[in-house]
C-alpha positions in Angstrom: 183.3 7.9 3.0 183.7 11.6 3.4 181.6 14.5 2.1 182.1 15.1 -1.6 183.1 18.6 -0.6 186.2 17.3 1.2 189.8 16.5 0.5 192.8 14.8 2.0 196.3 16.3 1.6 199.3 14.7 3.4 196.9 12.9 5.7 195.0 16.1 6.7 191.2 16.1 6.2 189.5 19.3 4.9 185.7 19.5 5.1 184.2 22.3 3.0 187.6 23.7 2.7 188.2 23.7 6.5 190.9 21.7 8.2 189.4 19.1 10.6 192.1 19.5 13.2 191.7 23.3 13.1 188.0 23.0 13.5 188.5 20.8 16.6 190.9 23.4 18.1 188.5 26.3 17.3 185.2 24.8 18.3 186.1 22.0 20.6 185.0 18.4 20.6 182.8 16.5 20.1 181.4 18.5 17.2 179.1 17.8 14.3 180.7 19.2 11.1 178.5 19.5 8.1 179.6 20.2 4.5 176.8 22.7 3.5 177.5 22.4 -0.3 176.9 18.6 0.0 173.5 19.1 1.4 172.6 21.3 -1.5 174.1 19.0 -4.1 172.3 16.0 -2.8 169.0 17.9 -2.7 169.4 18.9 -6.3 170.3 15.4 -7.3 167.1 14.0 -5.9 164.9 16.8 -7.4 166.5 16.6 -10.8 166.2 12.8 -10.9 162.6 13.0 -9.9 161.8 15.6 -12.5 163.4 13.4 -15.2 161.6 10.3 -14.2 158.2 11.7 -13.3 157.3 14.9 -15.1 153.8 14.7 -13.7 152.6 16.1 -10.3 154.6 15.3 -7.2 157.6 16.4 -5.1 160.6 15.3 -3.1 160.1 15.8 0.7 162.8 15.9 3.3 162.2 13.5 6.2 163.3 15.9 8.8 163.7 13.4 11.7 167.1 12.5 10.2 168.6 15.9 11.1 166.0 18.3 12.6 168.2 21.4 12.7 166.9 24.8 11.6 170.0 25.5 9.4 169.7 22.1 7.6 165.9 22.6 7.2 166.5 26.1 5.8 168.9 24.7 3.2 166.3 22.2 1.9 163.6 24.9 1.9 165.8 27.0 -0.2 166.5 24.1 -2.6 162.8 23.6 -3.2 162.1 20.4 -1.2 158.9 19.8 0.9 159.3 18.6 4.4 157.8 15.9 6.6 157.5 16.3 10.3 156.6 13.8 13.0 155.8 16.0 16.0 154.8 19.5 17.0 158.5 20.2 17.7 159.6 19.3 14.2 156.7 21.3 12.8 157.8 24.3 14.7 161.4 23.9 13.4 160.2 23.5 9.8 158.1 26.6 10.0 160.9 28.6 11.6 163.3 27.5 8.9 161.0 29.0 6.2 159.0 26.1 4.8 155.7 27.1 3.3 153.0 25.4 5.4 151.4 23.8 2.3 154.6 22.0 1.6 154.6 20.3 5.0 153.4 16.7 5.7 152.5 15.8 9.3 153.3 12.2 10.2 153.3 10.3 13.5 151.6 7.2 14.9 150.3 9.0 18.1 149.5 12.5 17.2 148.0 14.5 20.0 145.0 16.8 19.7 147.4 19.7 20.3 149.6 18.7 17.4 146.6 18.2 15.1 145.3 21.6 16.1 148.7 23.2 15.5 148.8 21.7 12.0 145.4 23.2 11.3 146.3 26.6 12.8 149.4 26.9 10.6 147.8 25.5 7.4 149.8 22.4 7.1 149.2 21.0 3.6 149.0 17.3 4.2 148.3 15.1 7.2 149.2 11.4 7.0 146.6 9.5 9.0 148.0 6.6 11.1 144.6 5.2 12.3 140.9 5.6 12.2 140.6 7.3 15.6 143.1 10.0 14.5 141.0 10.7 11.4 137.9 11.2 13.6 139.8 13.5 16.0 141.1 15.6 13.1 137.7 15.9 11.6 136.2 16.9 14.9 138.7 19.8 15.1 137.5 21.0 11.7 139.6 19.2 9.2 141.1 21.1 6.2 144.4 19.5 5.2 144.8 17.0 2.4 144.5 13.5 4.0 146.6 10.4 3.2 146.2 7.1 4.9 149.3 5.3 6.0 149.1 1.7 4.9 151.1 -1.1 6.4 151.9 -3.2 3.3 153.1 -6.3 5.1 156.5 -6.2 3.4 159.8 -7.2 5.1 163.1 -5.6 4.0 166.7 -6.5 4.6 167.5 -4.1 7.5 167.7 -4.2 11.3 164.4 -5.0 13.0 164.4 -1.8 14.9 164.2 0.3 11.7 161.6 -1.9 9.8 158.3 -0.1 9.5 156.1 -1.8 6.9 156.1 -5.4 8.1 153.3 -7.3 9.8 153.3 -6.3 13.5 154.6 -2.8 12.8 153.4 0.0 15.1 152.9 2.3 12.1 149.9 2.6 9.8 146.8 0.6 9.2 146.1 -2.7 7.4 144.9 -2.4 3.7 141.4 -3.4 4.5 141.1 -0.7 7.2 142.4 1.9 4.7 139.7 0.8 2.3 137.0 1.2 4.9 138.3 4.6 5.9 138.2 5.8 2.3 134.4 5.0 2.3 133.7 7.6 5.0 136.6 10.1 4.8 137.7 12.1 1.8 141.2 10.5 1.3 143.4 12.1 -1.4 145.7 9.1 -1.4 147.9 6.6 0.4 151.2 6.6 2.2 153.7 3.9 2.9 157.1 3.6 4.5 158.8 0.2 4.8 161.9 0.9 6.8 165.3 2.6 6.8 168.8 1.8 5.4 167.3 -0.3 2.5 169.4 -0.9 -0.6 167.3 -3.2 -2.6 164.4 -2.0 -4.7 162.5 -5.3 -4.6 160.7 -4.7 -1.2 159.6 -1.2 -2.5 158.1 -2.8 -5.6 156.2 -5.3 -3.5 155.0 -2.6 -1.2 153.7 -0.4 -4.1 151.9 -3.4 -5.5 150.2 -3.8 -2.1 149.1 -0.1 -2.2 147.6 -0.7 -5.7 145.3 -3.3 -4.2 143.8 -0.9 -1.7 142.1 1.2 -4.4 142.6 4.0 -7.0 143.7 7.3 -5.6 145.2 10.6 -6.9 148.2 10.7 -4.5 150.7 8.1 -3.5 153.5 8.9 -1.0 156.1 6.1 -1.3 158.2 7.1 1.7 161.9 7.0 1.9 164.5 4.7 3.6 167.3 4.6 1.0 170.4 3.2 2.6 173.8 4.8 2.6 177.3 3.3 3.0 178.8 3.8 6.4 182.0 1.8 6.2 184.3 0.9 3.3 182.8 -2.0 1.3 179.2 -1.1 2.0 176.9 -1.2 -1.0 175.9 2.2 -2.3 172.7 3.0 -4.2 172.9 6.3 -6.0 169.9 8.6 -5.4 169.1 8.8 -9.2 169.0 5.0 -9.4 166.7 4.8 -6.4 164.4 7.5 -7.7 164.3 5.8 -11.1 163.3 2.5 -9.5 160.7 4.0 -7.3 159.0 5.9 -10.1 159.1 2.9 -12.4 157.4 0.7 -9.8 154.8 3.4 -9.2 154.1 3.8 -12.9 153.9 0.0 -13.4 151.5 -0.6 -10.5 149.6 2.7 -10.2 149.6 4.3 -13.7 151.6 7.3 -14.9 149.1 10.0 -14.1 149.3 10.0 -10.3 150.9 12.5 -7.9 153.9 10.9 -6.4 155.8 11.9 -3.3 159.2 10.6 -2.2 160.6 11.2 1.3 164.4 10.8 1.6 166.0 11.7 4.9 169.2 9.8 5.7 170.3 9.8 2.1 170.1 13.6 2.0 172.1 14.3 5.2 174.2 11.3 6.3 177.2 11.7 4.0 177.4 15.5 4.6 178.3 15.1 8.3 181.5 14.2 10.1 181.8 14.0 13.9 185.1 15.2 15.5 186.3 13.6 18.8 189.4 14.0 20.9 191.2 11.0 22.3 191.4 10.9 26.1 193.2 7.6 26.6 194.7 4.6 24.8 195.1 1.3 26.7 195.6 -2.4 25.8 192.6 -4.8 25.7 192.6 -8.5 26.7 192.2 -9.6 23.1 195.3 -7.7 22.0 193.4 -4.7 20.6 193.9 -1.1 21.7 191.0 0.5 23.4 190.8 4.2 22.4 188.5 6.3 24.6 187.2 9.6 23.2 185.3 12.5 24.8 181.9 11.7 23.3 180.0 8.5 22.5 176.4 7.4 23.0 175.4 10.9 23.9 176.2 12.2 20.4 175.8 8.9 18.4 173.3 6.5 19.8 173.0 4.3 16.7 175.8 1.8 17.5 174.1 1.1 20.8 170.6 1.0 19.5 171.1 -1.4 16.6 174.7 -2.2 16.2 175.4 0.4 13.5 179.0 0.3 12.2 181.2 3.4 11.6 184.5 4.1 10.0 187.1 6.2 12.1 190.3 8.0 11.1 192.9 10.1 12.8 192.8 13.7 11.5 196.2 14.5 10.1 197.2 10.9 9.5 194.5 9.6 7.1 195.6 6.7 5.0 198.6 5.7 7.1 199.1 2.1 8.3 197.4 1.4 11.6 196.7 -1.0 14.4 193.4 -2.7 15.3 191.5 -0.6 17.8 188.1 -0.4 19.5 186.9 3.2 19.8 184.8 3.7 22.9 182.9 6.5 24.4 183.1 8.1 27.9 179.7 6.9 29.2 179.0 4.5 32.0 177.7 1.7 29.7 179.6 -1.3 28.3 177.6 -0.8 25.1 179.0 2.7 24.6 181.2 1.6 21.7 181.5 3.8 18.6 183.5 1.4 16.3 185.1 -2.0 16.6 188.1 -3.5 14.8 189.1 -0.2 13.1 192.6 0.5 12.0 194.1 3.7 13.5 197.7 4.9 12.9 199.4 5.0 16.3 196.5 6.6 18.3 197.5 8.6 21.3 195.8 11.0 23.7 195.2 14.4 22.2 194.6 13.0 18.7 191.5 14.3 16.8 189.4 11.4 15.5 187.0 11.9 12.6 183.9 9.7 12.0 182.3 10.2 8.6 178.7 9.7 7.6 177.2 11.0 10.8 174.9 13.6 9.4 171.8 11.4 10.0 170.5 10.7 13.5 173.5 12.0 15.4 172.2 15.4 16.3 168.6 14.1 16.1 169.2 11.5 18.9 171.7 13.4 20.9 171.1 13.2 24.7 172.6 14.3 28.0 173.4 10.9 29.5 175.9 11.3 32.3 175.3 15.0 32.2 177.2 15.5 29.0 176.3 18.7 27.1 175.2 18.1 23.5 177.7 19.1 20.7 177.5 22.1 18.4 176.7 21.9 14.7 179.3 23.6 12.5 178.5 24.4 8.8 181.6 24.5 6.5 181.6 25.9 3.0 184.2 27.5 0.7 186.8 27.5 3.6 184.5 29.3 6.0 183.1 27.7 9.2 180.2 28.9 11.2 178.3 27.6 14.3 174.6 27.0 13.5 173.8 25.2 16.7 175.9 26.2 19.8 177.4 23.7 22.2 175.3 23.2 25.3 176.7 24.4 28.6 176.5 22.9 32.1 174.0 25.7 32.9 171.7 24.4 30.1 171.5 21.1 32.0 169.5 22.7 34.8 168.0 25.5 32.8 164.5 24.0 33.1 164.7 23.1 36.8 162.3 24.7 39.2 
């Protein structure tokens, strides 16, 4: 469950060569800790697998919404990935991190004129059109980027309804017939699809690619991302190389082997590299016989459990692998739904303990908020025994820094 660049010795967890309890003492909690070498290794795994399976034109593109942090973006720019952005803010971060504008893909179902103009100003290489009106507005501004039409393929996948994106009724993209009509009056380079997140089966991808093939013959096909990752022991894992192989095979079978292909992993690049550290504030009995362990973070640093019931594993730093008791780990916020993990086994939890929650590299920092006036956590990069702050912890002063 922990980053590949981590180890456990006598119950103590080390991330990128740094002791988790020492990190908590030095940088405070909550804190997002990232194994930098894991980010690089996973990027190389995707790129190398893609190159083996599809020697033709195409690229692997990081879906930056998963972890839109300048330091993370810079790593992936250095590793040769492209980058997809879904807002002017993500575009700004990607440019600041060093991505070449021509390697950027602008997404979004409600792009503003300002965001479209920003893309044109900076020379963004590809704009993914969500609807016909957006195409008209972009062309009125002068056009210029390569254009892809996002198609809603009408495919359901086995994931939570809140992270499905390619099914009938989705807010994203256009029906196949609308994409065909758009292609008759706009110079489309190709098509884009994205069917959802946290998907482990290749079958819905194959069905979605077949739906794209029925729209028409184009030069470029962006097949999106959404590869699921294991969050708790027992979760099914799909290795990136196997996912890439399946995606490329589906594309070759349905679209032919000479097309430019684009893959957009996000969560699968960053989730496993991240661990969140908390400090236990209190431990009390619950009515069902469990222990309720309250920590100094919660839904302000990890909104996923409250949004769609996401499950996480939790350990006590310094006592990993020891026998435990059933606990519910809750946050500090004024919501009954502020629960980080249910029915987890923790060895004799007590106030002052440092808890470690693995697989939090995706959508923790991205969705962090200031509910109850809680400052957002720092991001700490660890590699080869050295730790450095790449995003500082917010202060109380930051909470009113924009007030007038």
